[in-house]
C-alpha positions in Angstrom: 82.2 90.0 110.2 80.0 92.3 112.1 77.6 93.8 109.5 77.1 91.4 106.6 75.6 93.0 103.5 72.0 92.2 102.6 71.7 93.6 99.1 73.2 91.7 96.2 75.2 94.8 95.0 76.6 95.2 98.5 77.6 91.5 98.6 79.5 91.9 95.3 81.2 95.1 96.6 82.3 93.2 99.7 83.8 90.4 97.6 85.5 92.9 95.3 87.0 94.9 98.2 88.4 91.7 99.8 89.9 90.7 96.5 91.5 94.1 96.1 92.7 94.1 99.7 94.5 90.8 99.1 96.2 92.1 96.0 97.2 95.4 97.6 98.6 93.6 100.6 100.7 91.3 98.4 102.3 94.3 96.8 102.7 96.1 100.1 104.4 93.2 101.9 106.7 92.5 98.9 107.9 96.1 98.9 108.3 96.2 102.7 110.3 93.0 102.7 112.7 94.2 99.9 113.2 97.6 101.6 113.9 95.9 104.9 116.5 93.6 103.2 118.2 96.7 101.6 118.2 98.5 105.0 119.7 95.5 106.8 122.4 95.1 104.1 123.4 98.7 104.3 123.6 98.5 108.1 125.9 95.5 107.7 128.1 97.5 105.3 127.2 95.1 102.4 126.8 97.8 99.9 127.3 95.7 96.7 124.6 93.3 97.8 122.2 96.2 98.6 122.9 97.7 95.1 122.1 94.4 93.5 118.7 94.4 95.2 117.8 97.9 94.0 116.4 96.8 90.6 114.1 94.4 92.3 112.9 97.1 94.6 112.4 99.5 91.7 110.4 96.8 89.8 108.2 96.1 92.8 107.5 99.8 93.4 106.7 100.3 89.7 104.3 97.4 89.7 102.6 98.6 92.8 102.2 102.0 91.2 100.8 100.5 88.1 98.3 98.5 90.1 97.2 101.6 92.0 98.6 100.5 95.4 101.0 103.4 95.6 100.8 106.8 94.1 103.5 107.8 91.6 105.2 110.3 93.8 105.2 108.0 96.8 107.0 105.3 94.8 109.5 107.9 93.5 110.1 109.2 97.0 110.8 105.7 98.3 113.2 105.0 95.4 115.0 108.2 96.0 115.4 107.6 99.8 116.7 104.1 99.2 119.3 105.3 96.7 120.3 108.0 99.0 120.6 105.6 101.9 122.9 103.3 99.9 125.1 106.1 98.5 125.5 107.8 101.9 126.5 104.5 103.5 128.9 103.9 100.6 130.5 107.3 101.2 130.9 106.6 104.9 132.7 103.3 104.2 135.4 105.0 102.0 
């Protein structure tokens, strides 16, 4: 690290921020991975499998919102767009 903290409080703040960063990235990557899976499945026209993944995505988004990683409306927007993606691809297949 470039500028290491000198004061005790600054050292503690650095430890806390690193711990929070690790937790936030865990949520972020889990959401990103699940959304990617759903997108790939819809592109491959596997709509039923994508629909079965939706509850997992919703759960991950809700947990990230509860942990403060995402804001409520951002999570809601992602849920909405995923559902819209699946329903639109479902309509195109019929």
